[in-house]
N, C-alpha and C positions, 0 to 999 in steps of 0.2 A: 616896485616898492613893496616891502614886506608890510603886512597888516599887523599892527600891534594888537595882540590878543588880550592884553592886560585890562583894557577898559571893560571888556565883556566879563572878565573874571570878577572884577570889583562889583559890577551891577548884579551879579548872581548870588552874592553872599547873603546868608540869613541875617535878619535884623538883630538877633540876639548876640551875634558875634561879628566883629568887623575885621577886615583884612587890609593891611597896608603893605604896599609893594615898593621895593627899591627900584632904582633905575634899571631898565632892561638892557641886556647885553646880547648881541647877535652871536649865536653859536650854531654851526651847521647851517641849515636852512630855516632855523627857527630862532626863538628868543628864550632867555632865562632871566629870572629876577630873584632876589631875596624876598622874603615876606615875614611878617609877624601877624599873629592873630591875637585879638584882644576881646575880653569879655565886656559886659555892660559897664563894669566899674573901671574900664580902661587898663586892667591888669593884662600883661602879656601872658598868654596861655601856651603859645608854641611859636617856634620860628623855624625857618627852613628855606628851601629853594623850590621854586615852581618853574617848570619849563614845558614848552610845547613839544608835541610829538615830532615836529619837524626838526628839532634839535638833533635827533638821531639820524638825520639824513644829510648828505653832503659834507660830512666831517672830513678833516684832513686825514690823508692816509700816508703820511711821511714814512719812508722806508728806513730812515736812519735811527729809528727808535726815539725820536723827539717827542716830548710831552708838551701839550698845548694848555696854557693856563688862561682862564677867563675870570677876571675879578668882578665880584658882585658886592656892591656897597649896601649897607643897611638902609631901610627906608628913611627918608628925610625926617629929622627930628626925633628919631628913635634911639634911645640909650638903653642897653640891656647888658650890663656887666655879666660875664667877662668878655662878651663878644665884641670884636672890632671890625672885622670884615670877613667875607666868605669868598671862596673860589670854587670853580668847577675846573678840574684838570682832566683833559682827554688824553688817554694813552692808547694810540692806535694799535700798538703791539704788546700792551701790558708792560709789566716791569718785574724786577726781581722780587722774590724768587720765581723764576720762570715756570718751574714745575707746578706752581700754585696759581700765581697771578699773571702768567704770561698770555693773557687773552685780552682783546680790546675791552676797555672799561673806563668808567669815570671815577675819579676821586673827588669827593665833595668835602672841602675843608672849611671848618669853622674856626677861625683864628682869634686868639685873645690879644695878640700883639699887633702893632701897626705894620703896614707894608714896609716902611723904612726899616724897622727892627728886624723883620723877617728877611729882608735882603742882605742883612749883615751876617746871617747864619751861614757858615762855611760847610761844616760837616763833610769835609773833603779829605779827612785823614790827618790834617794839620792841627786840628783842634779837638781830637777825640776826648780829651780830659773834660772839656766843656760840653761838647755835643752829647756825649754818652755818660755824663755824670749820673750816678745812680740816685733816683729819687728816694726820699725817706719813706719809711713804711706807710705812714698815713697818707701819702700822696699816690700810692699804688692801688688801682682798682683790683678787686678780687679776680682771679683767674687769668690775669693779663701777664704776659712775659715780653721781654724786649726782643726786637729784631736784631739782626747781625750788624747793622751799621746805620749811620745817619744819612739824611738826604739834604743836599744844599738848599737853602731858602725854605726849608721845612723843619727838619729836626729828626728826632729818634722815634721811630714807629714801634708801638707796642700792640700785640695782638692777643685775642682771646682764644686759647687753645681748645675751647669747646666748640668753636665755629665749625660748620660742616666741612669746609675745605681742608681742615686738619684732621678730619675723621672719615676719610675715604670717599667724600663726595666732591663734585666739581664746585668751583667758586661761583657763587651767584651774587650774594650780598654779604657784607661783613662790616664790623664797626671797630675802628682803630682809635687809640689814644696816642697823642704826640707829645713828646717831652724835649726840652732843651735846657741844659745847665741844671738838671735836677728838678725842673718845674714843668708841669703840664701846660702846653701852650696852644694846643688845638684838639678838636674832635674831628673824626673823619669817617663817615659812612662811605663805603666803596662798593660800586655795583657794576656788574658785567653788562656790556652792551646787549649780549644775547638774552640776558634775563630781562632787561628793560623792554626788549622787543616783544616779550610775551605779555606785556601790560599787566604786571603782577599787582597784587594787593597783599601787603604783609605788615606786621608789626612785631617788634622784639624788645624785650626788657634789656636794660644796660646796667651793669654793675657800676656803682659810684665809689670814688675814694672817700675816706673819712674827712680829709682836709685838702685844701688846694692853695696854691700860691696866688691865684687870682680869684678872690671871693666873688660870688655871684650866683646866678641861677644855672644849674646843670640839669640836663635831661636824664631821666631814668628809663626812657623808652624812646624808640624812634620808629617811624613808619613810612611806607611808600604807598601811595594810592594813585590810581589812574582814573581820570574823568573822561569817559568816552564821548560825552556830549561836547566838551570843550577841547578834546584831544590834548589834555595836559596831565603832567605828572606832578604830584605834590610830595616832596621829601620833607618830613617834619621831625623836629626834635620836640618831644612832648614831656608832660609831667615835670615841669621845671621845678627843681628843688634847690633851696638856698643852702649853699655850702660855704663855710667860713674858712679863714686862714688859721694859722697856728696860734696867733696871739689873741 
């Protein structure tokens, strides 16, 4: 039986900041969970995904190009618009465009819509007018451009052309915005397995749109940290900023 590492994580947090964890999900030989951190006033200061180092071991190695999705629910009783649910998607062979992202990696999705709504997204060529409807200017983050097509049950991925993988360097970690029907519906850090295996520590700023279809708290920074004592990775969306809708 696997030992739940979450109890030990909770008992190690500093008193000035509390951490709440969502239900654990078995991935590889380890476990992952959503989390939120709160200050003394119970304001949420960050949210993200925490996973044990064992998650990187024993992963499926399907040869058909299949992608594996693991759903992570928010901690019980936590409401933080616009976020609805999270997923970790394991890509054993990467995905398009292969020349850039064709290496084993994880997609970490932070969805604003429900699982049911997400499962209605076709993006299979039959609904291009909806899937790839152009967002209005206020909805577009600076430096981001649209990808060539949508993905079923996800949406239309937009990338930052300043990212290292578009400037002569290999893909390690990047940050994607997702749209559907002209509206932003998810945020997506994407990290290569080989990079995670180096146990990196990094943080990067994120451009924000002026307005959003789903008002709420949006991060203008994301980070990855590795705790060698607990053998855990913390992927955090930070500096949460209130962004309103058009009205």
